[in-house]
N, CA and C of each residue as an Amber inpcrd file, in Angstrom:
protein
   222
  -6.2540000 -28.7700000 105.9440000  -5.1020000 -29.4960000 105.4480000
  -3.9260000 -28.5230000 105.3730000  -2.7890000 -28.8630000 105.9650000
  -1.6300000 -27.9750000 105.9090000  -1.1640000 -27.7460000 104.4730000
  -0.4850000 -26.6230000 104.2740000  -0.0530000 -26.2320000 102.9300000
   0.8440000 -27.2850000 102.2930000   1.8160000 -27.8180000 103.0450000
   2.7350000 -28.7930000 102.4680000   2.0230000 -30.0530000 102.0220000
   1.0590000 -30.5310000 102.8000000   0.3490000 -31.7350000 102.3960000
  -0.5740000 -31.4420000 101.2130000  -1.0830000 -30.2240000 101.1170000
  -1.8920000 -29.8430000  99.9660000  -1.0380000 -29.8420000  98.7060000
   0.1520000 -29.2600000  98.7900000   1.0620000 -29.2350000  97.6420000
   1.4560000 -30.6430000  97.2400000   1.7110000 -31.4950000  98.2340000
   2.0860000 -32.8790000  97.9470000   0.9360000 -33.6150000  97.2630000
  -0.2800000 -33.3800000  97.7180000  -1.4420000 -34.0310000  97.1130000
  -1.6380000 -33.5770000  95.6740000  -1.5020000 -32.2850000  95.4370000
  -1.6590000 -31.7490000  94.0910000  -0.5620000 -32.2910000  93.1890000
   0.6660000 -32.3370000  93.6880000   1.7820000 -32.8790000  92.9100000
   1.5250000 -34.3380000  92.5680000   1.0720000 -35.1070000  93.5410000
   0.7720000 -36.5150000  93.3050000  -0.3030000 -36.6650000  92.2310000
  -1.3530000 -35.8490000  92.3070000  -2.4300000 -35.9420000  91.3280000
  -1.9650000 -35.5630000  89.9200000  -1.0890000 -34.5630000  89.8170000
  -0.5480000 -34.2000000  88.5040000   0.3080000 -35.3310000  87.9380000
   1.1020000 -35.9700000  88.7960000   1.9250000 -37.1030000  88.3510000
   1.0220000 -38.2630000  87.9250000  -0.0160000 -38.5270000  88.7020000
  -0.9500000 -39.5990000  88.3620000  -1.6320000 -39.3080000  87.0260000
  -2.0370000 -38.0770000  86.8220000  -2.6790000 -37.6910000  85.5690000
  -1.7270000 -37.9080000  84.3940000  -0.4630000 -37.5650000  84.5670000
   0.5340000 -37.7600000  83.5260000   0.7220000 -39.2500000  83.2220000
   0.7670000 -40.0570000  84.2710000   0.9100000 -41.5000000  84.0690000
  -0.2910000 -42.0780000  83.3250000  -1.4820000 -41.6190000  83.6640000
  -2.6810000 -42.1130000  82.9920000  -2.7100000 -41.7190000  81.5130000
  -2.1770000 -40.5740000  81.1890000  -2.0740000 -40.1720000  79.7860000
  -1.1750000 -41.1740000  79.0470000  -0.0740000 -41.5590000  79.6760000
   0.8240000 -42.5430000  79.0740000   0.1680000 -43.9040000  78.9020000
  -0.5880000 -44.3390000  79.9080000  -1.2980000 -45.6250000  79.8190000
  -2.3270000 -45.5780000  78.6970000  -3.0500000 -44.4780000  78.6150000
  -4.0350000 -44.3080000  77.5470000  -3.3540000 -44.3630000  76.1740000
  -2.2050000 -43.7350000  76.0600000  -1.4780000 -43.7430000  74.7890000
  -1.0460000 -45.1600000  74.4200000  -0.5530000 -45.8980000  75.3910000
  -0.1400000 -47.2810000  75.1380000  -1.3360000 -48.1300000  74.6920000
  -2.4670000 -47.9370000  75.3300000  -3.6760000 -48.6740000  74.9290000
  -4.0760000 -48.3400000  73.4920000  -3.9980000 -47.0790000  73.1450000
  -4.3470000 -46.6760000  71.7730000  -3.3860000 -47.2730000  70.7550000
  -2.0960000 -47.3410000  71.1080000  -1.1100000 -47.9510000  70.2040000
  -1.4170000 -49.4310000  70.0070000  -1.7740000 -50.1110000  71.0900000
  -2.0820000 -51.5380000  70.9970000  -3.3600000 -51.7970000  70.2100000
  -4.2510000 -50.8150000  70.1790000  -5.4850000 -50.9520000  69.4050000
  -5.2630000 -50.6310000  67.9330000  -4.0500000 -50.1990000  67.5870000
  -3.7270000 -49.9890000  66.1820000  -3.6990000 -48.5510000  65.7130000
  -3.8870000 -47.5940000  66.6170000  -3.7910000 -46.1910000  66.2000000
  -2.3560000 -45.8900000  65.7550000  -2.2390000 -44.9810000  64.8190000
  -0.9080000 -44.6230000  64.3380000  -0.1550000 -43.8410000  65.4130000
   1.1530000 -43.9210000  65.3370000   1.9920000 -43.2350000  66.3140000
   1.7420000 -41.7290000  66.3000000   1.5600000 -41.1640000  65.1310000
   1.3110000 -39.7170000  65.0170000   0.0100000 -39.3400000  65.7180000
  -1.0570000 -40.1230000  65.5060000  -2.3360000 -39.8340000  66.1690000
  -2.1930000 -39.9150000  67.6830000  -1.4540000 -40.9160000  68.1480000
  -1.2680000 -41.0860000  69.5860000  -0.4660000 -39.9150000  70.1600000
   0.5920000 -39.5130000  69.4670000   1.4060000 -38.3920000  69.9440000
   0.6140000 -37.0940000  69.9810000  -0.1810000 -36.8590000  68.9560000
  -1.0070000 -35.6460000  68.9310000  -1.9960000 -35.6680000  70.0900000
  -2.5950000 -36.8220000  70.3290000  -3.5350000 -36.9600000  71.4470000
  -2.8370000 -36.7060000  72.7750000  -1.6370000 -37.2660000  72.9310000
  -0.8960000 -37.0590000  74.1770000  -0.5660000 -35.5910000  74.3880000
  -0.1240000 -34.9320000  73.3460000   0.2050000 -33.4990000  73.4480000
  -1.0290000 -32.7120000  73.8640000  -2.1600000 -33.0220000  73.2430000
  -3.4070000 -32.3180000  73.5860000  -3.8300000 -32.5700000  75.0240000
  -3.5190000 -33.7420000  75.5550000  -3.8570000 -34.0410000  76.9420000
  -2.8530000 -33.4330000  77.9150000  -1.5950000 -33.3110000  77.4880000
  -0.5640000 -32.7590000  78.3650000  -0.6830000 -31.2430000  78.5350000
  -1.2220000 -30.5560000  77.5610000  -1.3120000 -29.0950000  77.6340000
  -2.0490000 -28.6320000  78.8990000  -3.2360000 -29.1760000  79.2180000
  -3.8910000 -28.7470000  80.4650000  -3.0810000 -29.0860000  81.7180000
  -2.3870000 -30.2290000  81.7010000  -1.5690000 -30.6110000  82.8470000
  -0.4430000 -29.5980000  83.0310000   0.2010000 -29.2210000  81.9360000
   1.2790000 -28.2330000  82.0190000   0.7590000 -26.8810000  82.4660000
  -0.4260000 -26.5060000  82.0210000  -1.0270000 -25.2420000  82.4640000
  -1.2990000 -25.2750000  83.9650000  -1.8070000 -26.4070000  84.4460000
  -2.0740000 -26.5360000  85.8800000  -0.7830000 -26.4430000  86.6790000
   0.2510000 -27.1360000  86.2150000   1.5280000 -27.1130000  86.9250000
   2.1210000 -25.7090000  86.9200000   2.0310000 -25.0240000  85.7870000
   2.5440000 -23.6630000  85.6870000   1.7810000 -22.7210000  86.6140000
   0.4730000 -22.8740000  86.6510000  -0.3490000 -22.0430000  87.5250000
   0.0180000 -22.2660000  88.9900000   0.2060000 -23.5130000  89.3630000
   0.5990000 -23.8120000  90.7380000   1.9650000 -23.2350000  91.0690000
   2.8620000 -23.3050000  90.1030000   4.2040000 -22.7680000  90.3160000
   4.1400000 -21.2510000  90.5040000   3.3230000 -20.5740000  89.7170000
   3.1720000 -19.1250000  89.8650000   2.5730000 -18.7700000  91.2190000
   1.5690000 -19.5330000  91.6530000   0.9700000 -19.2800000  92.9610000
   1.9890000 -19.4740000  94.0740000   2.8290000 -20.4980000  93.9160000
   3.8460000 -20.7540000  94.9270000   4.8530000 -19.6100000  94.9650000
   5.2820000 -19.1310000  93.7890000   6.2300000 -18.0140000  93.7390000
   5.6360000 -16.7820000  94.4130000   4.3620000 -16.5030000  94.1350000
   3.7150000 -15.3280000  94.7280000   3.6180000 -15.4530000  96.2380000
   3.3810000 -16.6700000  96.7140000   3.2520000 -16.8480000  98.1640000
   4.6020000 -16.7330000  98.8610000   5.6920000 -16.9570000  98.1360000
   7.0220000 -16.8720000  98.7300000   7.6050000 -15.4680000  98.6850000
   7.0600000 -14.6090000  97.8170000   7.5770000 -13.2530000  97.6980000
   7.2060000 -12.4420000  98.9340000   8.1330000 -11.6690000  99.4470000
   7.7880000 -10.8290000 100.5960000   6.8240000  -9.7240000 100.1650000
   5.9580000  -9.3560000 101.0680000   5.0230000  -8.2630000 100.7550000
   5.5020000  -7.0230000 101.4910000   5.5090000  -5.9300000 100.7930000
   5.9590000  -4.6680000 101.3610000   4.7770000  -3.7270000 101.4480000
   4.7350000  -2.9870000 102.5380000   3.6750000  -1.9940000 102.6930000
   4.0280000  -0.7490000 101.8800000   2.9890000  -0.1740000 101.3310000
   3.2090000   1.0870000 100.6430000   3.4090000   2.1820000 101.6770000
   4.0390000   3.2510000 101.2880000   4.3570000   4.3150000 102.2380000
   3.0880000   4.9280000 102.8320000   1.9500000   4.9110000 102.0850000
   0.7120000   5.4770000 102.6180000   0.1600000   4.6240000 103.7510000
   0.4840000   3.3000000 103.7480000  -0.0630000   2.4030000 104.7470000
   0.6870000   2.4790000 106.0750000   1.8650000   3.0780000 106.1090000
   2.6840000   3.1030000 107.3390000   2.1580000   4.0680000 108.3440000
């Protein structure tokens, strides 16, 4: 799978995961959970998503940085 389509797939999955967290929160609200409980649950679910997105962003930055040879390697 080419890199761009891999990034697009991962981005799509992160967006889908975020949307599902919102749907889950709405369901919990309709079942009578308090707003505070729902918000705390959402925050706890968003933390791994944000970590994944941050990790992907760091990997992308590293892949875009030019690599330089050390003087011993020349």
